[in-house]
N, C-alpha and C positions, 0 to 999 in steps of 0.2 A: 497486865500492863496498864498502871492506872494513871499516867499522864505523860507528857510529852515527850518529857527527856528519856523515859523507857524506849518509846518509841526509835528516837534520835540515834539510843546507841546501834540500832539496825543498820544502820547508813557506812557501809566500809570503806569510803572514797578518802585515798588518800590527796589533801589538797595540796602538797609539796610538787607531784606530781602535774598539778594546776600549772604551777610557778615553772617547773621547767620544761613544760611544755610554751610556756609564753614566752620565754628566752628563746627557744628553737624556733619559734614564728616568726621573730622579728627577723631572722636571717633567710630563714627558708622560706618564708611564704611574704611578708614586706619587702624583702633585701634591702632593709634600712641600712646595711654595712656598705651599700654605695655612694652614700652622701658625705662619706667621710675617705675617700680613696684619695683626695689629694695632699689630705693631711697627713698620710702615710707615706713610708719610704717605698720608693719604686725598685724591684728587683733588678740586678744589673741581668743584662741581657746574658739567658745562655749560650751556650756554646754552639748547640743544634739549631739557636734562629742566627745568632751572629753567621754562621756558615752558609746559609742561604744566598744564592747570588739569582741574579737578575737572568741569567742564562740558563741555570740548572732548576729553577723555580718559578720563574715571575713571567707571566705573560700577559698583555694588555690591547685592548682594543680601542681605537676612538670610532664614537658616534658620528657619521656624517649625516645621515636622514634616518629616520624613523617612520615606519610607514604603520599605520592599525587599520584593520578589519572593522567597522563601524558595527559591524553586526555578532561581533564577539567580543567576550569579555576580557579586557587585555590584563588584569590583576591574575585573571586562572591563566593565562598564557605563560606572564612573567613566573608563577610558578611552577609551571613545567619546566621552564629551561633553568631555573634553580636548582630544581630537584634532580635534574640530567644530574647538574655539576657534583650536588650532593653525592648521587650514586657511585660516582670515581673518585670519591674522597677528594675532593678538590675544595679546595676555600674562596669565599668570592669576594674579588674585590670590586667596589667602586667609588671613581672619582670623580668630583666636579671641580673643575679651577677655569676660577672668575678673576677677569683683570677689574669689574667694575663696568663694563660694556659688553664684552665679548666671554661666551662661556663654552668651555669646552666639557665633555662627558667621554667618560672611560668607564669600560667595562671590562674585568679580568678575573685572573683565577691564581690562586698562589696555592704550590705542593708544601708539605712540612718537614721533605727530607730529600737528600740526593738520591735514594732509591726509587723513590716513587718519582712518575715520569708527567713531566707539565703537558705535554704535548699532546697525550692522553683525554686530560681536562680541557684543553684549549679546543682540541677538536668539539669534544661533546660540549662545550659553550657554545661554540661557533656555528657547528649545525644545529643545536635546539632552536640557538637563535634565528636562526635564517629559517629555519622548518616554520616558526610561529610565528616570525616577523615577515615574511616576505615581501622583499621590495625594500626592505629596509639596507642601510651602507654602512658596514664597519671594515674600520680600515685596521690591516694587522700591524704594528707596529714594530719597530726591532728593538735590539738590547740599546742600542742608544739613543734612540727616541726613549725609551721609556725610562732609563737614567736621568735624561735632562729634563722630563717631567717630574721626577722623584726630587730630583733638587731644585727646582724651581717653588715647590710648592712649601717647601720648611726653611728655607733661605729667603729672609727679606733683603729688598733692594732699596730698602732707603736707610738701612744701619747694619750693625753687623750681628745685631741680636738674632737669638733664634725667636721663629714664631709662634707663638701664641698658639697652646691649643685647648679647644674645649670638648669634652667628651658630653655625648647623652646616651643614656642608660634608661631602659624602659619597655615597655610592651608597647606596641600600634594597634592602633584598631579603627575601623570605618565609624565617622561621625556620626552616620545614622545609616541603619541598615536596611533601611527601607528607601531610601533617595537613589534616583536614577541616576541624578549628574554626581559626578566624583568631582572632588574639589581638594582630595589632597596630593596632588601630583608636586613632582619637585618644582615646578616652574612657577608655584608660589613661593619655595624660598629662593629662588634666582631673582624674581620681581622684586620681595620685598628686600632684597640684598644688592638691589641695583645701584650702581655707584662706588660699591664697596669692592675692593679687593680681599677674596678671599678663598680656601680652596675646605672640599669636605671630604673625607677618605670613608668608604662604609666598609668594615671587614665583617665577614660571619664567617665561621669554622663550623663546618657540619660536624653535629656531636652523634657518637656511638650509639648502637639500638642496649647494648647494655647498660649503657650511662643512663639512659632514659630509664631503663626498667630499674636502678639504682634511686631516681630521684621521685619513681613515681612509690617505690616504697617507702622512700623517706616520708611522703606526704599521707601517704595511707596508715602508716606508723602513729604519725601524728594526730591524722583525725583521730585514731584509737583512742590514741591518749586523751583526747580533749573531751570528746563524745559522752564520756560521763558527767562530765561538769556543766554540761549545755542546759538541760532540765534536770527537776528532781519535784517528785510527788510523793506528799504524807497524807494520811487518812489514817482518823483516830474515831473508834465507836466503843461504847458505854453501854449495857443493858440489864436489869430486876425483872424476876418475875416469880409467884406463889401460888399453887392449886391444892384446894381438898376436895375429895368426894368419898360418899359411902353408899351400900347397897346389902338386899338379903332377897335369896330364894326357896323356896320348898315344893316338891311336888310327889304324889304316892299313885301307883297304878297297880291294878289286879286283874291277870288273866287267866281262863280253865276253856280249855279245848279237849274234845272228845272224838274219836276216829276210827273206823272199822273199814278193813279193805280187805279184798277177795279175788286173788287174779289164778289163773291157769293159762299154760304155753305148749306148743306141743310143735317140733321142729326137725326136719327129716332132709340130709344134704347129701352131695357127690362129689368131688373136687378132684383133677388129676393136674399135675404142673412139674415141667422140664425145664431145665435152666442149664447156661452153659457160661462161664464168664472168663476173659482172660484179661490181665491186669499188668501193668508195667509201673513202678515208681520210684521214683526221684527226690530226692531232698538237699537242700541246700539253705544254709543260715548266713545272711549279711548281718546280722545285728552287730556281730564283736567290730567289724571295719567301722560301720557307721555311727559307733559307740563312742568309738575310738578319736573319727570327726568332728563328733561334736563338741568331746574335751578339748581337742587341739582348738576349733574357733573358740571357743569361748577363752582359752589361755589367750590367744591374740589380743582379745577384744577387751579382754577384763572385765572384771565389775559385773554389776547385773546385767550388763547389755551381752556380755559373753554368756552367760547363765540362762539367760531367755532364747538366745539363740541356741546353746547347747541343748536346752532340752527340747526346739521345735527340731532339732536333727535327730535325736533321738526315737521321738516320735513319729517321725517318717519311717525310720529305721524298722521300729517293731511292725509297722505292717508290713512288712516284707517277708519275717521270716515264713516257712510253711514248705509244703511240697509242691510236688507238679505229679500228676498221674495219668498215663495215656490207656486204654483198657476197651475190649471188644464183647458184649454182653449180647447172648439169645437165650428167649424164654420162650413158653408154650404153656398154655394152661385152658380146663374144661372143667366147669361147676356145675350142678344140677342143685337146687333148693328146695323146698315147702314147708309152709309153716304156718299155724295155728294158736290164736289165743282167745281167752275169755275172760272176762274180767269184770266184779262189783265191788261198789266203793262207796261208803254210809259215815258222811261227816257232819259232827254237833261242838258248836261252842258258844262262849260266853265271856264278857271283856267288862269290868266297871273299871274306870279313871279316875284320879281325883288328884287335882294340879293348885297348889296355891302358892302367889310369888307377890314378893313386898320388894318393893326396891325404894332408899331414898339415897338424893344426890346433894351434892351441897360445894360450889367450886366458889372460890374466891380468889384473886388474881393482881397482884401488886406489880406494875412496871415502870422501868423508870432507863429512858434510851437518850444516847448521846453521838454527835458524828460530827469530826470536825476533818477538811479537807484544806493541804496547804500545797501550792505551787510554786516552785522557785526556776527563774529562769535568768541564764548568766549571756545578756545581748552581747557582750564583747567575746563569749566562747561561739556563740552563733556565727557571729560574723564571718571570725577567724574561719569556721567551719565552712562557711558559705564560700568565703576565697579560696578554701582547698579543693572545693565541688571544682570550682571554676579551672584550678591550676590542673585537676588530674583530665578535666576535658580537653584540655590544651595539649596533655601530653597526650591524652587519645588521639586526637588529630593528629600528633609528631609522629604518631605509627602509621598515620597515610602518607603524610608529607614531608616527614623528615624533620629534624630540629637541629636549629643552626644557634651557635652564640654568637651575638652579634652587639656590636655598639656603634656609633658615630662619631666621627672625630672631626672638629672645625677648626682651622689653619688660619689665622689672620697674622697682619705686624700690631695689631692693639689689642689689647683685652678687650675692648670696648666690642668692638667687631665681631671677635671669636663668642663672645658672649650671645650677643645679639644676632648672630648667626644659629648659634644652639637651641638657645630659648626659641625663635622662630622656626624650627624645625621641630622640635619638641612640643610647640604648640598646633601645628600642620600634622604630628603624626596622632595626638591623642584624640581618643575617640569613645566611645559608648562605655566599651570594656576595658579600658586601658589601666581602670583604678586596682585591678588584679593584683598589680604591684606597683609600688611605689616608683616615681621617676627621678631620676636626679643629673645634676649636671656637675661636673668637675673640671677646674680651669688651674693648669700646668702655667705659670706664668715666670717670668724672670726674677721674682721674687725667691724660687728656689729651683733654681736656674739647674741645678744636680738632675732633681727629678724632670725638667723639663727636656735636659737633653736625652736621658734615658729616654721617655717617654719616645722623642721623636726618633733614638736607635730603632723602639718597636715599631713605631708605624714606616718607617723606612724600609722595611722588612715586611710590610703589609701584616705586623704583628698584634694582637693586644698587649696592653704593659701589663705586667705582672706585678702585683702590690703585694707588701709584706703584711699580711693580717689573715687573723684563723677565723676561719665562721664556718657555720654549720650550713653549707651550699646543699646537699643532698649525696655530693660525689666528695669522696675521702681526697683534696688537693691540697698541697700545702701552699699555694697559693690564690690568690682569688685575681681578676679582671674585671673590667668595667664592662666587660660584656653580658647580655641577659640571654637567657633561654626562650627563644622563641618557635615556633612552629613555622612549616612551610610557606602557610596562608600568611600568618604577621610578617614573614621574610619580604614575600611580593609588596607588600602595602610601605614597608621600611625602606625598602630599596628601588621602590617602583621609578618606572621612567616617566619624563614630563608629558604631559596631556595635550601641549599645547606647545606652538614654537619658542623656542630661545635665538637669541643672538647668538647664533654660531650649530645651530641645530634644529634644521624644521623638523617639524611633528606634523605628520600628514595621514587625514583619515581617507582610507580607499573603499573603495566595494569590489566585492570579489564576481569577476565575469567565469565561462567557462574555461577550462584547460585543453581542452581538446576537440575536436568537430565529429560528433555525434547526430547522426540523423535518423529520421523517423521510420527508414526504410535499411538498416543494418546491412540486409545482405547484399543490399546493390551497393558495388564497388564501381566508383569514377576511375576510369583509365584515361580520360581524356581531362584534364588539369590544369591550373598557373597556378604559380607559386605567388601569392599575395607579402608574404612575408612571415613573421615568427609569434609564436604567442607571447602577450605580455601580461605577466600575473604581478598582482600587487607592486608596479612600481620596479618590474626587472623581467626582461626577454628572457625566453627559455628557448629549449631547442628545438621543439615541437614546429614544424612548419603549419602555415596557414594556405590550404590549398582548396580553389574555386573551382566548380565544376566549368568548363567552359560551357559546354549547352543551357546551363542554368543563365548565362549573361543572355541569351536571347529575350528572356522572359523579363530585362533591364535592371540596370543598376541605376542607385542617387549615392552619388558622393555629394557630401555634405561638411562644411568646414569654416572657420573663421579665416579671415584672411592672415596668413604666415601659418599655417597648421598643419599642411604638408600635405594638400587638396591634390594639387598638382602630381607632386612626386607620386601619389598613390594610382593617381592616373597613369601617369608615364610607365609606371611598373608594369601593368596591366596591359597598356597598348605591347610593349617593349615584349613581353610574353604572350601576347596573340599572336604579334608578328611571326614569334618562331613558331606559332600554330600553323603559318601562312592563314592568317585569317586579316582581311584587311581593313582599314580603319579611314575614316571622315571626320574629322577634327573642326567644329564650328566656333572660332574663340572669337568673343565680342570684345575681348579686354587683354590687356600685358603683351599679348603677342608672341608670347613664351615658347610654346610648342615648335615654332618654325626655328627659335633656338637651340632645341634640343635634339627633334627629328627631320629638319628640315633639311639639313646636310645629309642624307640617306640618298645612296641614287635609287633607289625605289618609293622614293615620295615626291609627291608635287605639292609646291607652294604656291598656293595666290591669296592675291589681297587686294586692295583697295584703292594703294598707292604705285604706280607703275616706277616709281625712285627705290621702293623697298622691295617689291617680291614683282614678279608678273602677275598681271593685273587678270581680276576676275573676270569674264564674260560669261552670262546665260542671260535668256532671253525668258523672264517668265510668261509671256504667251505661248512658248513651244511646249509641245505634250507629244507623248508617243501613239503612235496609231493605233494603239488597241485600247485608247482612254477616247472615250466619247468627245466631243468640245467643250458642251453643255457642262458634263461633269467639272472639265477643265475648270470653264466660266466659274463655278460655284466654290471650287476651291479656293480659287484666286481672290475671289470676292469676298471669302472666310478668311483670307490672310491679310488680307486691306483692311476687315472689321478691326482683328485682333493687334494691328498694330498701327491704324489710324484712327484719329478720334471721329467716330461717325454719329450723325445722328439726324433724325425725323427719315427723308426720304431721300437721302445722300446715297445709301447702298443700291437703292432702284435705277437713280440715275447713273451710277458708275456702272452698274450691271450694265444696262441698257446701251451706255456708252461702248463698252466693251463688246456687246453682241454686234452693234454696229460696224464697228473697226474691224472683226473678223468677217463681217457679210462686204464690206467693202473693197477688201483684197482678194474677196473671192471663194469664200468657204460657206458651203451649205449646211446650215446650222443644225437643222431636221435629220440628216442623215449623216453631219460628220463625215463630210469629206471636202476636197480642195479641186475646183474645177479645172485647175491647171494638171499638168503631169508630172511635176513635183510640187508638193505642199510648201507654201509658204506661210508665215506668220508674223503675225503684226509686232509692232513693237512698241514703246512708250510714246516717240515720236507722233505714230497714226493716232493713239489713244490721244494724245494732244491737239489732234488737230480736228477730232469726231466730238468730242468732248464737250465745247462750243457751243458746237452746233445744236448736240443734244438738250444742253442750257438753256439756249435761247427756243426752240421749239417749245419747252416744257409750256403749260399753264401756270406758272406761279408766279407768282406779282414780281415784281422789278427789284424789290428788296430782298426777297428771296434767291433769286438768280443771282443778283449780285452779291450776295453771301454764299453760294454754292459755286460759283465762279472761283471768288477767293478760294475756297477752304479746297474743293478738288482740284480745279487748273493748277491753281499754284503748286499743290504738290505734285500732280505729275509732270508740270513742267521741270519742277526741279529733279525728277529722273531723268532727265533729256541734257542736263546742262553739266559741264564739268566731266570728274570722272566717272560720274555717276551715268552721265552718256554712253560713256566707253565700256561700263561694266554690262547696262542694259541693253544688249546689242544682240543683233541675228547670230551673227559670227561666235558662237561660244566655244566655252569649251566641251569637247563631249563627254556625254553623261557615263561613258563606261570610264574614263579619267576619274571623273569627282567621285563616283560609288561602285565603283569596281576593285578600284586601285588603292593603296596609299595616298592618303590627300589632306592638304591642311588648308583651312581657309581661315587668311588672317583678317580681321573685322575690325582692330584695336583701333585703327587710327580713324574709322568712321566718327563723327561727333556728335552726329543726332541720333537717339536712342530710336526713335520713329524711324530711322532708315535700317540702324543696324538690326532691329526687329523685322524690318518688311525682307532686308535680305535674308536672314535666317531662314524667314517663313519661305518664302519663294526658295530655297535649298532646300525644305524639309519637302515642299508640296514636291518638286521636281523628284525627289529620292522614291515618296513615295508613291508616284505613278509609274517610277521606272521599276522600282521591285513588285508593282501589281503587274508590269506588263511583262515581265519573264514568266517562264515555264517554270517555275520553283515549286517542288511537291507541300501539301501542306503541312503545318510540323516540322518547317525544316531543322535540321542542328545548323548550329551557327555559322553562318557563312559571312557574315561583316558585321560592323561594327560602328556605330556614331557617336561621338561626343560633343554635345550640347554645353560649352560651358555659359556661364553664367544664363543660365535657362530663365531667369523671371521675364527678359526680354521678350520671350516667345509666349509662356507660360504662366503670365502673371495672375495671383489670384484676382478676381473681380467679382463684385458683390451678384449673386445670383436674384436679386430682387428686378421686376419689372420697373420700368419709367413710364409715365403718364404720356411720354411722346412717343412711345416707342419699344419694342423688343431689345432686350439686354444685348446687343449683339456681341457685343465686345465679349460675356461670358458665353454667349453661344461659340464664339468661333473657339473660342479656346479650347471648349468642352472637346469640339471639333479635332483638333490638332493633337489633344491628350486621348483621345479616343483613336485616333490613328496610329499612333506611337504605340499603344495598347494592340492593335491589330497587327500590325506589321511584323510583331514575333514570329509570325505562322510561315513568313518569308524570310526566316532565316536570319533576320536583322535585327540585332542588339542596340538598344540606345543605353549609354552613360550621361545620366540627365548630372550635372555637376552645376550648385549653386552654393552661395555664401550666406545667405539665407532663405530657410527653407517654408518659413513663415509669408515669405513674398509671392511662393508657387502656387498652383494650384493644388488645393488637395488631394484630385485625382493622379498626379504625378507621384505623389509620397505612394498613394494608395498602388497603384500597378507596377510599381515595381519590385521584383524578387527579392532581389541583394541591396541591403542597405549599407552603406558605408559612412559612420558617423565620426569626424573628426572632433577637435576642439569647437565646445559651441559656448559661447558665455550667454547668449540670451535664452531667458527662462524659457520665453512662449517658442521659440528656435528648438530646443532640446527636449521639450515638451513634448511639441509637435511629433516630431521624427523620433522620439525615444518610444513611445508607445507604438508603435508602427514597426519597430525592431525590437518586440518583445523586451524592452530593457524595462526591470521594476526602479521603484521610486529612487532607491539608494544608487543605480546604475545611471537614472537621470542626470543625477545632482553630481555625476562623476565628471560627467562629460566637457565643462567648465576647465576642468583639474590638468587633462589628457595635454601630455606634453608634445612636441609636436614630433608629428610623423607616427601617431599611436592612433589609432580608430576604433570603434565598437563596428565590428563586422557580426551581418545576422541574415541568413538567406531563410526563404518561409519553411524549408525542411529541416531546420536544425533543430536541435531541442532546447538551447541556449544559445544566446551570442555569444562573441568570445573578443577580447581584447588582443586585438594585431598591432606587432609595429611593424610597418613597414619598409620591406629594404628600400634600401635607398638608391635611387637610380641614379649612375654616372656615367655613363655613356652618351655623351650628348656631342651630337654632332650638328653641329649650329650651319643654318643656312649662308651660305656666301652670295651675294648680289653678284658680283663680277663673274660668278661662273654659272649662279643658274641663271640670270635674266637673260631672256630669249632676246638679246639687241638687234637681230635679225629680223625680230618682226618690225619693231619701230622703223629700219630703216627700210624697210619694205613698203610701208604706210605710208611713208614719204615720199619715196618713189613712185608708188602707185597713184598716190596722188598728184604728184607733180606732171606727171605722164596724162592724168586723164583731163588736167585744167589744158595741159600746150594742145591736147587733143580739142577741146572743148573751145579755146582762143584763136585757134588757129587764123583765123581768119582776121584777127584782131589785131596781128604784128603784121610788121614790114615781112615785104614776100623775102627776103634776104635773112632774116631771122628764124624763117618757120624751120621747122623738123620735116624730116622727110616722111610721107605717108608711111610708107613701110616699117616704119622703127617703132608704128604704133601696134603694141600686142593687145589685140580687141581681146581677145580669150581670158587672157590675166586681169584686164581691167575688168571685165564681165564677174569675174572670179571672187575677185576684191570688192566689186560693190557688192557685191550678195551677204558681205559680212560685216559691210559700212554702217555705220550708226545714224543712217539717215530717215528720211520720212521714206514709208514705204513706195509712195506716190510719184517720188521724185527717180526713187532708185530704178520703178517701174518705166518712168520717161527715158533714164540713161539706158537702160538695158535694150530698149524698143531702137534708141537713138543708133546704140553701138552697132546691133544689127543690122540698121540703114547703112551705116559705114562701111560695113563688109560688103554692100553688096552695092552701095553706089558710090562710094569712096570721098563721100559728103555727107556733112548729117544737116539735120534739120535746122538745128540752134544756131547754125552758121548764119542763119538768114537773118538779116537788119529786124524783121518786122518782130524777130522772137527774141530778142535782145533784153527785154524785161524777163522773161522767161530764163534766158542765159545767166541772168543777173541772181535771180532768183535760187535757182541751182548752184551757181558759185558761190554765193553768200552761203547754202546750208553746208556745202564740203567743207567750209572754213567757218566752224560754230564760234570762232576767237573772235570774230568781226568786230564786232562788237567790244572787248578789250583792246584790239589793235587804233580802233578810231579814239577811244578814250586814252590811250597811252600819246599819240602823236599828237591831241588836241591840245596839250600844255607849251606847241611848238609856237616861234615869235612870227614866222613868217610859212608861206604855203614851202619854200623850199627846205626850211626845216621838219616843218611836218611833212614830206613827204618822205625825207629821212628816216624820219622816225619810223615812219608806218613802215617801211621796206624793213628797214631793221630788224622788225617784230615779224614781217610776213614770213623773211627768208629766215626764221625758225622752225617754219613748217613745213617750205616749199624747197626744193632744189632743181629748179629750171633750167634746162642746158644752156639757154641763153635769158637768165635774169633780169639783164636792163629789159628785154623787148617784152615780156611776160610780166615783169612786176607791175607796169601801168595800168596792163590790159585787167589783172586781177583789182587794181585798185578800183577801177573805173567801174566795175561790175558790182562790188561791194558796195562803194558811194552811190551807186545807184538804186542797191535794195534797201539802201536807207534810208535814202530819200522819199521812197514808195512807201517805209514806214512811219517815216516821220516826216511830215511835209515842213516842218520849220529847219528841218537840213538843206533844204532844196535851195536855199542861198548859196550855203556851202559847199554844194553839190557844183553849182552853174559856176561859179568862182575857182573852184579848183579846174573844170571844163576850161576855161580862159585863160589859165594859167599854163595849162598844158597846152594848147594849141599855140601858147605864143613862144613857148618851149620845143615846139615842133614835133611833140609827144604824139603818137597816132590815139585820137578818140574818134568817138562814132557818137 
């Protein structure tokens, strides 16, 4: 071959094959035919499609709420849902229906024949959806609702014309495989079309596996047809060469040898041999059979390959022809030899050699070499091959996730809206790999109404319209449709769900919590439990109960949540369950006052408060303590309570402590040995402290300014505890500790206005509870015996700085620490605390740290949920879930649980409200008024006319003494009266009747009527003394019920006015004027 043309003749390719392959690729690979669908006629709806009915073949669900797990891939879950439906041969339908403002999303299925059960497809879709998107809310629509939706989509309300339809065909793909943020959700389409009325119908039909194989074979054949034309290499070589060589060689050799040898040999031998042999021989010939096999193999394979294989087999056969022998041999031999050798040798030799060699060589070479290489590449073919490779990869994926024929149809009243919606959707779905096929939009409008109507008929049956066009799609189909063949991954993108909320469809991301209670000690079965509620998973309650071990509540519980989150209902449920277990409770409620409206009406519940008009009055003496407690211990605790509740600085705590100690001493206590000198122990009150405190301040070595400051800060606060309602609350006639701490009891402090006072009452109750539990002989680490609920605990356990000030120690911080430690330690007596607060960040950290059970409801504040969430073993996703919890749903965790769970707390509705008219002990108020009147009548007996005096026998001194023991009066006055009553029993007279003791009598009468200041102020507005007397008596009779009011009213008035004049010298003029007026009126005055 001497030229290129000779080499070209070797190329046997037929370029007509390339032209045919290009024609096929336009349809099979590029799908260019999809651009012409709107120009072709639509096939009339076939009978098998027109016979489809909503009842037998179509089911739709309306999506009311979508719930996602932020730690899972939503596209993978959508793919799972759709693959489940494809496995039961159900077609997939999704509808977006928007009026421009409100958007509804529907998901459903369609079957292709009457024989195919649509309910199986519906259940597969529903269960798979609920399994992959738990917490989502989908509503099953009935047949009439489905037909109404279909009718509204295709009929325009503005005109009689049919709505315009645009289809989108193409391959969806992620815009960037590496990006973590997904930007191709359907919410982008809805937001872009906001204000426009439109609908979108997405239809995907599953493709059978045999059809996938046919399509794959078509791509492979096309690839094989194209690949020879992708690249061509031509190589040309030419070479010439010539060589000449000449040589000669000659050699002569002469050799003469002479040899003489003489040898003599003698040998003698003897031999004896015995042999015995047995033999069995068998011969087999396999050569013929294997030879035949080789011939047959060659025939089947044919040609040289067959010959090679046949020869190989025959050779192997030859090695197998022969015989096999079995035998036995026995041999015995005996030999004797003798030998003698003699020899002589003589050798002579002569050799002559002559060699001559001549060589002559001549080489002459002429060379001429030529090399030419030419490479051809058809880029069009290589690009096409690359697309075929990509299509084959997509088909490979479809073997795993299924294949669908999918298209999207956009229906709107105008062409513009329909095309804009289709174009927007197409742009959203296009990604990095979408160019593997071309994407097209086809629009059917009223210019070709026949086609528009036919397309609408198909879509009303949720079928792709069939178009009259003959193309090579890899499937031998008589017609084509706008559907593109996409695999399961691509379908999850094309028919994906919104990733953000729409107007009409909330989309919520939720974190996953545990779905059952699993403890570290799995072998331990808790028999004594209370039910809190049910597991709440991904936005939906489940049937699994959440039960809490009762004895674990002795390790204390922390309940938190914002206002309206269901915190109170949670505690109601817990208390109700505990009462069923015969475990009693104490509720200390500083706000709202709701507990008495829930449990107050129960017969086994006592309710106490701070307003006698609404509840029975709480009566408690902060200075009383059990006999097992040392008086100095009690003083230390009460000082810590004051430090926690009142702002104290410098030496105030020391001054207050000294005053309290002096007060105990003044009434008869030995502080060192902790006993009372008398028979029955007496305890001081705030009235006694108020008497001693100013004395202690005056006796101190502080400057007058400091004394004045201490008087203003301490005396004023203590005095406020003796006035008004608090004078009746902090009394020695207190409610029995057994009622408060061993029975069901609610203490309502919601009507206390002062935050400091609320905290003080709560602290005193807590202190009394602690001492009461310490005094009981309970075994160490007892099971739960009693529960105390502290609502709005920040009043008592407020977080304070741990830093020390220059003026002194951090008293409030130390006091809060003491209370928190006491709570932690009280569990050993079987006392459990349920600490509730809506702001964890305001509470001392030890409260959250030392509680075993955490119940966390909705918490919007980031600091709050981070503070408590980390102590409840919540991860970051779960902590961020807390502000989105619905009312009544709580994250619950106990320290021995493996993971926290979400619980929908059972709603408590067994309300038994507190009824004032039935529960208020009116007899106590009546008795107080009666006893006060009787005591005043006795004290003032000598100051009224004899004819108006009561009979001495009518005075019940024992009742009076008992009543005095519970009176909120100064201890010294009580002591004086008790002694005088004993004197009266013996002598039928009282020392206070003596005229010299009138001032003391006036002081005592004034102390028995603490409202005297108010009475004087009330009467002060009168125009004359007559009116003044009338108004004063009118007020006085609210507190007294004398047997002869006219006689005793004036006597009481004189005592009150005289005591007032002693306190305020400016009042003396009025007092003397009143005396003169009374004398003129012949009223007895002294």
